[in-house]
DRENVO-16533 format. One record per residue: x, y, z of N, C-alpha, C, O in turn. Coordinates in nm, 3 decimals. Example, Ala and Ser with C-alpha at 12.3 -4.5 7.8 and 13.67 -1.06 7.14 Angstrom:
      nu      nv      nw     cau     cav     caw      cu      cv      cw      ou      ov      ow
   1.319  -0.569   0.780   1.230  -0.450   0.780   1.320  -0.330   0.780   1.424  -0.332   0.846
   1.285  -0.225   0.708   1.367  -0.106   0.714   1.290   0.003   0.787   1.341   0.114   0.804
This chain:
      nu      nv      nw     cau     cav     caw      cu      cv      cw      ou      ov      ow
   7.913  10.553  10.593   7.987  10.580  10.658   8.143  10.526  10.642   8.136  10.441  10.730
   8.284  10.514  10.591   8.385  10.431  10.616   8.418  10.360  10.724   8.427  10.430  10.825
   8.446  10.222  10.743   8.508  10.215  10.881   8.604  10.286  10.949   8.593  10.313  11.069
   8.748  10.336  10.846   8.819  10.435  10.935   8.846  10.534  10.876   8.953  10.536  10.816
   8.738  10.683  10.871   8.743  10.764  10.846   8.851  10.844  10.873   8.935  10.834  10.963
   8.840  10.924  10.786   8.980  11.009  10.759   8.977  11.171  10.906   8.866  11.201  10.950
   9.055  11.219  10.938   9.072  11.351  11.017   8.988  11.408  10.923   8.969  11.383  10.804
   8.932  11.501  11.012   8.871  11.660  10.959   8.922  11.731  10.855   9.019  11.667  10.813
   8.904  11.845  10.781   8.976  11.881  10.666   9.029  11.953  10.768   9.151  11.933  10.773
   8.998  12.014  10.836   9.142  12.093  10.874   9.286  12.049  11.056   9.369  12.105  11.128
   9.218  11.918  11.032   9.294  11.882  11.106   9.414  11.789  10.974   9.490  11.730  11.051
   9.441  11.768  10.893   9.523  11.705  10.788   9.605  11.750  10.745   9.597  11.782  10.626
   9.684  11.766  10.792   9.871  11.815  10.688   9.889  11.739  10.543   9.839  11.640  10.489
   9.968  11.819  10.515   9.998  11.775  10.414  10.085  11.725  10.400  10.108  11.742  10.280
  10.228  11.614  10.476  10.336  11.502  10.500  10.246  11.445  10.571  10.303  11.347  10.620
  10.154  11.448  10.602  10.061  11.292  10.622   9.937  11.209  10.486   9.882  11.106  10.525
   9.900  11.261  10.330   9.871  11.235  10.306   9.939  11.194  10.189  10.053  11.239  10.202
   9.931  11.124  10.066   9.974  11.030   9.983   9.880  10.960   9.851   9.758  10.980   9.846
   9.924  10.909   9.787   9.856  10.886   9.657   9.863  10.733   9.700   9.905  10.670   9.798
   9.798  10.702   9.573   9.782  10.521   9.586   9.900  10.500   9.637   9.937  10.534   9.749
   9.974  10.431   9.536  10.124  10.351   9.584  10.159  10.389   9.782  10.143  10.322   9.885
  10.199  10.494   9.760  10.218  10.555   9.880  10.115  10.455   9.987  10.138  10.395  10.092
  10.050  10.465   9.942   9.907  10.413  10.045   9.933  10.246  10.118   9.934  10.202  10.233
   9.951  10.187   9.975   9.991  10.071   9.985  10.099  10.024   9.996  10.103   9.902  10.013
  10.224  10.097   9.991  10.338  10.087  10.075  10.292  10.065  10.185  10.298   9.951  10.232
  10.214  10.209  10.281  10.239  10.244  10.450  10.182  10.122  10.506  10.199  10.077  10.619
  10.105  10.071  10.402   9.980   9.929  10.440  10.059   9.823  10.485  10.050   9.762  10.592
  10.197   9.792  10.318  10.179   9.701  10.327  10.134   9.538  10.242  10.165   9.419  10.246
   9.998   9.677  10.132   9.933   9.518  10.039  10.000   9.602   9.869  10.100   9.666   9.836
   9.891   9.560   9.814   9.880   9.577   9.663   9.804   9.683   9.605   9.684   9.667   9.585
   9.869   9.803   9.573   9.744   9.902   9.534   9.596   9.901   9.514   9.522   9.997   9.530
   9.548   9.731   9.462   9.468   9.711   9.443   9.431   9.699   9.569   9.408   9.804   9.629
   9.422   9.615   9.615   9.369   9.567   9.793   9.350   9.731   9.866   9.281   9.729   9.968
   9.406   9.878   9.820   9.387   9.967   9.868   9.236  10.028   9.781   9.139  10.080   9.836
   9.250  10.010   9.668   9.099  10.071   9.605   8.983   9.965   9.631   8.880  10.027   9.653
   8.959   9.793   9.637   8.895   9.716   9.726   8.883   9.754   9.826   8.760   9.758   9.831
   8.922   9.794   9.931   8.947   9.880  10.098   8.823   9.995  10.083   8.728  10.015  10.158
   8.853  10.050   9.978   8.776  10.188   9.902   8.645  10.114   9.845   8.538  10.124   9.905
   8.649  10.088   9.803   8.483  10.010   9.742   8.416   9.935   9.880   8.306   9.982   9.910
   8.459   9.841   9.956   8.401   9.806  10.078   8.392   9.923  10.186   8.378   9.882  10.301
   8.394  10.013  10.177   8.353  10.145  10.320   8.446  10.085  10.378   8.447  10.097  10.500
   8.513  10.033  10.339   8.730  10.034  10.448   8.773  10.164  10.460   8.746  10.221  10.567
   8.815  10.208  10.399   8.876  10.359  10.380   8.725  10.453  10.336   8.602  10.443  10.333
   8.842  10.553  10.307   8.800  10.643  10.199   8.916  10.772  10.140   8.996  10.846  10.198
   8.890  10.760  10.040   8.974  10.960   9.989   8.967  11.040  10.091   8.896  11.017  10.189
   9.036  11.135  10.077   9.086  11.289  10.108   8.983  11.363   9.957   9.006  11.357   9.836
   8.876  11.425  10.029   8.841  11.528   9.907   8.874  11.602   9.887   8.816  11.705   9.919
   9.024  11.605   9.800   9.060  11.774   9.710   9.149  11.638   9.763   9.157  11.554   9.852
   9.242  11.706   9.571   9.388  11.655   9.526   9.423  11.795   9.407   9.332  11.815   9.326
   9.511  11.860   9.399   9.514  11.980   9.261   9.486  11.918   9.123   9.406  11.954   9.036
   9.566  11.821   9.126   9.584  11.721   8.975   9.470  11.610   8.939   9.470  11.554   8.829
   9.376  11.584   9.036   9.226  11.562   9.060   9.360  11.323   9.070   9.348  11.213   9.017
   9.436  11.379   9.150   9.457  11.176   9.134   9.445  11.120   9.228   9.562  11.087   9.243
   9.372  11.059   9.348   9.319  10.993   9.444   9.428  11.037   9.614   9.495  10.940   9.648
   9.439  11.119   9.675   9.511  11.097   9.784   9.409  11.036   9.917   9.291  11.026   9.948
   9.554  11.003   9.970   9.452  10.877  10.116   9.582  10.963  10.245   9.697  11.005  10.258
   9.422  10.936  10.329   9.530  11.011  10.491   9.603  10.874  10.574   9.554  10.797  10.657
   9.725  10.880  10.522   9.840  10.785  10.553   9.904  10.666  10.679   9.977  10.567  10.681
   9.774  10.801  10.837   9.836  10.700  10.914   9.616  10.628  10.946   9.570  10.564  11.041
   9.564  10.668  10.852   9.411  10.586  10.859   9.453  10.426  10.811   9.437  10.317  10.865
   9.540  10.489  10.627   9.563  10.324  10.625   9.607  10.250  10.723   9.545  10.164  10.785
   9.752  10.295  10.741   9.812  10.206  10.851   9.745  10.141  10.991   9.768  10.040  11.056
   9.642  10.263  11.004   9.535  10.198  11.084   9.484  10.059  11.090   9.489   9.957  11.160
   9.411  10.129  10.936   9.340  10.013  10.872   9.400   9.906  10.849   9.339   9.819  10.910
   9.534   9.839  10.764   9.577   9.767  10.818   9.628   9.705  10.891   9.713   9.617  10.876
   9.570   9.752  10.996   9.667   9.669  11.103   9.570   9.571  11.155   9.614   9.475  11.218
   9.367   9.591  11.124   9.272   9.486  11.112   9.317   9.377  11.023   9.345   9.384  10.903
   9.320   9.271  11.105   9.273   9.150  10.962   9.172   9.129  10.934   9.084   9.161  11.014
   9.138   9.070  10.818   9.033   9.052  10.749   8.986   8.922  10.847   9.055   8.860  10.928
   8.858   8.905  10.816   8.822   8.758  10.828   8.713   8.796  10.972   8.682   8.912  10.999
   8.658   8.657  11.065   8.508   8.686  11.186   8.595   8.709  11.281   8.715   8.701  11.255
   8.562   8.733  11.375   8.734   8.720  11.511   8.663   8.555  11.605   8.556   8.505  11.640
   8.781   8.535  11.608   8.758   8.412  11.705   8.702   8.381  11.817   8.775   8.399  11.915
   8.551   8.321  11.850   8.481   8.294  11.952   8.591   8.285  12.066   8.713   8.265  12.065
   8.512   8.304  12.149   8.565   8.372  12.285   8.554   8.232  12.359   8.584   8.222  12.478
């Protein structure tokens, strides 16, 4: 299960979906980073696309981008 799961399919809006490049722009990272996040289970693709290209829920991508990598600091 991804760290940042997408909302249920019936809660998705087309305006909130974007391709790899839009997801990278929203997150402020390179497209390769989005692919790494997906392969490591941080995010997931939206399970449907008319033309076969991967789509991502952009608000979920933005939330995932706010979390900085690395270990948390000791209290």
